[in-house]
DRENTORZA-416820 format. One record per residue (C-alpha): residue number from 0; y, x, z. Coordinates in Angstrom, 3 decimals, padded with zeros to 6 digits. Each point is the difference from the previous one (the first is absolute). Layout:
BEGIN
> n y x z
> NUM Y X Z $
...
//
This chain:
BEGIN
> n y x z
> 0 -032.734 004.114 -085.895 $
> 1 000.486 -003.235 -002.051 $
> 2 002.738 -002.148 001.461 $
> 3 000.213 -003.923 -001.038 $
> 4 002.733 -002.629 000.891 $
> 5 -001.693 -002.582 002.106 $
> 6 002.568 -002.753 -001.164 $
> 7 002.723 -000.453 -002.532 $
> 8 002.764 -000.431 002.956 $
> 9 002.688 003.067 -000.050 $
> 10 001.766 000.235 003.130 $
> 11 003.516 001.410 000.286 $
> 12 -001.129 001.847 003.260 $
> 13 -003.716 -000.634 000.571 $
> 14 -000.918 001.014 003.465 $
> 15 -002.454 -000.418 003.120 $
> 16 -003.290 -000.477 -001.451 $
> 17 -002.362 -001.542 002.380 $
> 18 -004.161 -000.604 -000.382 $
> 19 -001.162 -002.921 001.791 $
> 20 -003.761 000.861 000.265 $
> 21 -001.134 -003.313 001.326 $
> 22 001.399 -001.809 -003.012 $
> 23 -000.188 002.766 -002.474 $
> 24 003.776 -000.913 -000.798 $
> 25 002.772 002.511 -000.689 $
> 26 003.622 -000.483 001.535 $
> 27 003.280 001.706 -001.083 $
> 28 003.648 -000.688 -000.388 $
> 29 002.763 000.530 -002.255 $
> 30 002.799 000.947 002.350 $
> 31 002.664 -000.326 -002.521 $
> 32 -001.243 -002.973 -001.710 $
> 33 -000.363 -001.726 003.254 $
> 34 -003.758 -000.888 -000.664 $
> 35 -002.923 000.125 002.231 $
> 36 -003.334 000.031 -002.241 $
> 37 -003.525 -000.533 000.398 $
> 38 -002.904 000.650 -002.429 $
> 39 -003.469 -001.633 000.418 $
> 40 -002.437 000.517 -002.822 $
> 41 002.137 -000.328 -003.120 $
> 42 002.440 -002.339 001.515 $
> 43 003.539 001.039 001.443 $
> 44 002.045 -002.139 002.246 $
> 45 003.615 001.030 000.629 $
> 46 002.250 -001.461 002.754 $
> 47 003.846 000.375 -000.660 $
> 48 001.755 001.204 003.142 $
> 49 003.622 -000.969 000.897 $
> 50 000.487 003.940 000.761 $
> 51 -001.336 003.643 -000.794 $
> 52 -003.356 000.077 001.126 $
> 53 -001.975 003.216 000.684 $
> 54 -003.330 -000.793 001.337 $
> 55 -002.634 -002.887 -000.325 $
> 56 -002.772 000.198 002.733 $
> 57 -002.685 -002.586 000.809 $
> 58 -000.372 -001.130 003.489 $
> 59 -003.008 -000.494 001.940 $
> 60 001.199 -003.531 000.827 $
> 61 -000.124 -000.960 -003.980 $
> 62 003.514 000.301 -000.896 $
> 63 001.948 003.194 -001.210 $
> 64 002.916 002.172 001.268 $
> 65 002.693 000.823 -002.294 $
> 66 002.915 002.483 000.987 $
> 67 003.146 -001.613 -001.291 $
> 68 003.451 001.841 000.544 $
> 69 000.904 -002.518 002.723 $
> 70 -003.082 000.250 001.992 $
> 71 -003.822 -000.251 -000.269 $
> 72 -001.593 -003.284 -000.925 $
> 73 -003.004 -001.711 -000.010 $
> 74 -000.884 -001.787 -003.573 $
> 75 -002.001 -003.022 -000.331 $
> 76 -002.478 001.214 -002.976 $
> 77 -000.523 -003.726 -000.568 $
> 78 003.682 -000.141 -000.878 $
> 79 001.236 -000.383 -003.487 $
> 80 001.163 003.084 -001.523 $
> 81 003.527 -001.345 -000.956 $
> 82 000.262 -001.579 003.887 $
> 83 -001.632 002.563 002.150 $
> 84 -000.246 -001.322 003.300 $
> 85 001.329 002.634 002.550 $
> 86 000.125 000.417 003.769 $
> 87 001.878 002.924 001.996 $
> 88 -002.485 002.136 002.052 $
> 89 002.801 002.714 000.856 $
> 90 002.838 001.808 -000.654 $
> 91 -001.049 003.345 -000.089 $
> 92 003.194 002.090 -000.811 $
> 93 003.297 -002.070 000.727 $
> 94 002.055 002.818 -001.702 $
> 95 002.335 -002.000 -002.610 $
> 96 -000.423 001.129 -003.531 $
> 97 -003.752 001.558 000.537 $
> 98 -003.177 -001.113 -001.713 $
> 99 -003.598 000.281 000.644 $
> 100 -001.728 002.674 -002.379 $
> 101 -003.343 001.304 001.015 $
> 102 -002.484 -002.184 002.157 $
> 103 -003.711 000.376 000.790 $
> 104 -002.258 -001.087 003.000 $
> 105 -001.806 002.358 002.296 $
> 106 -003.746 -000.155 000.932 $
> 107 001.154 -002.542 002.725 $
> 108 001.787 -001.997 -002.275 $
> 109 003.305 000.861 000.954 $
> 110 002.944 -000.070 -002.542 $
> 111 001.882 003.214 -000.590 $
> 112 003.088 -000.601 -001.870 $
> 113 002.607 002.646 -001.330 $
> 114 003.309 -001.178 -000.892 $
> 115 003.176 001.552 -001.907 $
> 116 003.375 -000.769 -001.158 $
> 117 -000.386 -002.720 -002.638 $
> 118 000.375 001.740 -003.506 $
> 119 -001.046 -002.777 -002.004 $
> 120 002.972 -002.409 -001.548 $
> 121 000.196 -003.825 -000.593 $
> 122 -001.132 000.413 -003.384 $
> 123 -002.976 002.836 000.829 $
> 124 002.509 002.675 -000.988 $
> 125 000.144 003.354 002.099 $
> 126 002.622 000.546 002.598 $
> 127 000.749 003.403 001.427 $
> 128 -001.566 001.051 003.069 $
> 129 002.714 000.997 002.214 $
> 130 -001.513 -000.031 003.698 $
> 131 -002.971 000.832 001.820 $
> 132 -000.365 -003.131 001.740 $
> 133 -003.830 -000.616 -000.019 $
> 134 -002.343 -000.161 002.406 $
> 135 -003.806 -000.385 000.775 $
> 136 -001.345 -003.133 002.073 $
> 137 -003.080 -000.895 001.252 $
> 138 -000.734 -003.933 000.314 $
> 139 -002.883 -001.330 002.099 $
> 140 -001.882 -003.243 -000.795 $
> 141 002.090 -002.117 002.367 $
> 142 003.128 001.100 -001.889 $
> 143 001.221 002.792 002.648 $
> 144 002.080 002.828 -001.647 $
> 145 -000.230 003.611 001.364 $
> 146 002.668 002.438 -001.766 $
> 147 -001.778 003.226 -000.746 $
> 148 002.476 002.282 -002.168 $
> 149 003.661 -000.297 -001.164 $
> 150 002.440 001.681 -002.422 $
> 151 -002.447 -000.200 -003.164 $
> 152 000.895 000.113 -003.447 $
> 153 -002.736 -001.394 -002.152 $
> 154 -003.230 -000.529 001.996 $
> 155 -003.154 000.062 -001.841 $
> 156 -003.667 000.388 000.785 $
> 157 -001.702 -001.380 003.131 $
> 158 -003.509 001.572 000.641 $
> 159 -001.670 000.865 003.214 $
> 160 -002.705 002.559 000.816 $
> 161 -003.622 -001.483 000.886 $
> 162 000.622 000.531 003.382 $
> 163 003.202 -001.515 000.365 $
> 164 001.880 002.996 001.325 $
> 165 002.010 000.896 -003.113 $
> 166 002.242 -001.760 -002.205 $
> 167 000.656 000.959 -003.825 $
> 168 003.839 -000.976 -000.954 $
> 169 002.371 000.968 -002.775 $
> 170 003.603 -000.308 -000.158 $
> 171 000.685 000.123 -003.888 $
> 172 003.519 000.946 000.479 $
> 173 -001.257 003.590 001.169 $
> 174 -002.846 000.032 -002.325 $
> 175 -002.255 000.833 002.763 $
> 176 -003.553 -001.492 001.541 $
> 177 000.168 000.552 003.708 $
> 178 -002.665 -000.465 002.712 $
> 179 000.904 -001.482 003.576 $
> 180 -002.508 000.297 002.750 $
> 181 -000.096 -003.171 001.938 $
> 182 000.190 000.091 003.743 $
> 183 -002.289 -001.918 002.455 $
> 184 002.870 -002.759 000.486 $
> 185 000.329 -000.486 -003.666 $
> 186 003.219 001.789 -000.511 $
> 187 000.357 003.008 -002.755 $
> 188 000.315 003.594 000.485 $
> 189 002.763 001.669 -002.192 $
> 190 -001.051 000.090 -003.734 $
> 191 -001.937 003.335 -001.189 $
> 192 000.493 000.550 -003.784 $
> 193 -003.332 -000.314 -001.495 $
> 194 000.630 -000.089 -003.893 $
> 195 002.787 000.688 -002.476 $
> 196 002.430 000.125 -001.360 $
> 197 -001.790 000.348 -003.441 $
> 198 000.994 000.022 -003.543 $
> 199 -002.141 -002.899 -001.215 $
> 200 002.627 -002.640 001.237 $
> 201 000.636 -001.433 003.517 $
> 202 -002.503 -001.511 002.544 $
> 203 -000.546 -003.694 000.002 $
> 204 -002.654 -001.910 001.290 $
> 205 -003.691 001.213 000.598 $
> 206 -003.489 -001.066 000.804 $
> 207 -002.376 002.047 001.871 $
> 208 -003.946 000.424 -001.034 $
> 209 -003.372 000.173 001.892 $
> 210 000.291 003.577 000.065 $
> 211 003.712 000.132 001.776 $
> 212 001.835 000.964 -003.146 $
> 213 003.155 -001.641 -000.926 $
> 214 000.847 -001.407 -003.434 $
> 215 003.952 000.245 -000.238 $
> 216 001.995 -001.680 -002.700 $
> 217 002.375 002.244 -001.633 $
> 218 003.559 -001.894 -000.812 $
> 219 001.265 001.590 -003.431 $
> 220 -003.227 002.110 -000.135 $
> 221 -002.351 -002.122 -001.860 $
> 222 -002.982 001.034 001.779 $
> 223 -002.029 -000.513 003.401 $
> 224 -000.679 003.034 002.364 $
> 225 -002.943 000.219 001.928 $
> 226 000.812 001.876 003.110 $
> 227 -002.750 001.634 002.141 $
> 228 000.138 -000.461 004.035 $
> 229 001.938 003.436 000.112 $
> 230 002.724 -001.332 -002.342 $
> 231 -000.829 001.953 -003.131 $
> 232 -000.360 -001.490 -003.565 $
> 233 -003.689 -000.587 -000.913 $
> 234 000.624 -001.664 -003.392 $
> 235 002.648 -001.451 -002.012 $
> 236 -000.839 -003.566 -001.562 $
> 237 002.279 -000.446 -003.039 $
> 238 001.299 -003.386 -000.649 $
> 239 001.513 -001.914 -003.087 $
> 240 002.955 -001.346 002.187 $
> 241 003.162 002.094 000.892 $
> 242 000.308 -001.542 003.577 $
> 243 -003.052 -000.700 001.836 $
> 244 000.974 -001.411 003.343 $
> 245 -003.308 -000.580 002.121 $
> 246 -003.564 -000.303 -000.105 $
> 247 -003.085 -001.603 001.897 $
> 248 -003.646 000.001 -000.491 $
> 249 -001.776 -003.220 -000.878 $
> 250 -002.841 -001.481 -001.687 $
> 251 -003.595 -000.921 001.325 $
> 252 -000.641 003.656 000.641 $
> 253 003.690 001.017 000.834 $
> 254 -000.248 002.580 -002.682 $
> 255 002.449 -001.391 -002.412 $
> 256 003.571 001.291 000.478 $
> 257 002.803 -002.623 -000.555 $
> 258 003.456 001.567 -000.506 $
> 259 003.265 -001.928 -000.131 $
> 260 003.211 001.274 -001.968 $
> 261 003.608 -000.554 -000.829 $
> 262 001.874 -000.047 -003.231 $
> 263 001.805 003.045 -001.158 $
> 264 002.464 001.074 -002.284 $
> 265 -002.742 001.594 -002.081 $
> 266 -001.359 -003.778 -000.975 $
> 267 -003.654 001.141 -000.148 $
> 268 -002.176 -002.968 -001.035 $
> 269 -001.666 -000.218 003.448 $
> 270 002.989 000.695 002.210 $
> 271 -000.088 -002.958 002.599 $
> 272 -003.579 -000.674 -000.302 $
> 273 -002.781 000.044 002.324 $
> 274 -002.578 002.668 -001.112 $
> 275 -003.529 000.105 000.910 $
> 276 -002.377 003.223 -000.036 $
> 277 -003.537 000.599 000.874 $
> 278 -000.247 002.898 002.273 $
> 279 -002.852 002.159 001.289 $
> 280 000.615 -000.518 003.938 $
> 281 000.387 -003.319 001.959 $
> 282 002.935 -000.981 001.912 $
> 283 000.968 -001.048 003.323 $
> 284 000.306 -003.760 000.462 $
> 285 003.215 -001.707 000.492 $
> 286 000.527 -002.099 003.308 $
> 287 001.448 -003.127 000.315 $
> 288 002.562 -001.263 002.315 $
> 289 -001.363 -000.842 003.383 $
> 290 002.381 -002.877 000.770 $
//
């Protein structure tokens, strides 16, 4: 498969790709670089955030959400990149020293946010991860927060079955993708190991295709794994980056896979780029935040 970088931008820690079908726009972030980015056509817009930012998701109301270390904020998309206009929506995780990591909206437009101990220094340097202080939270359109999981290491991957009865979720600290069945009251059953650990890196972000297969980015694995609904490897997609971090289906027919990545000690030329690959199956669309 041919990979191309969609822009010349290189992130320290690219993450959280979101494809907005109505506007044909790609959203993503550089967590360590504190940037929220949007690509429309060939034009990249960058908003410089005051804190680490882990997700950038458009809202039905016309603005967007950004998940910062201190909380979940609305961003006025008409505000200038160097002076972003932010309004606090909620503080999902009040634990001091935590930051947001994975975030995605379910089919109802509710934001699910995984948090973790902050492991990024003021200058983007790595800090040691010494505690499992993260959690998983669900945020409704009105900003109401429901805690779902606690004692997480590095939360990654947030995907749901078509019938909304199962959540696929990873803790990268354990190298494992899990499945949680969702109770009728919205709470989660205990985790069931679904895939991993695996020799091809650790589990990072994922996307689901129209056949129910999960495409999982493998940190330090230089690849994506396409996993079938039974949690078995269907294929390996080799990548020209050391640390792919997440992926999303986009393009007019949802058959372009956009892949974010991070810088690495190996210094491959495309490390930190957003890559695009044409694939032979369409993906499931992203859902905007309902608020």
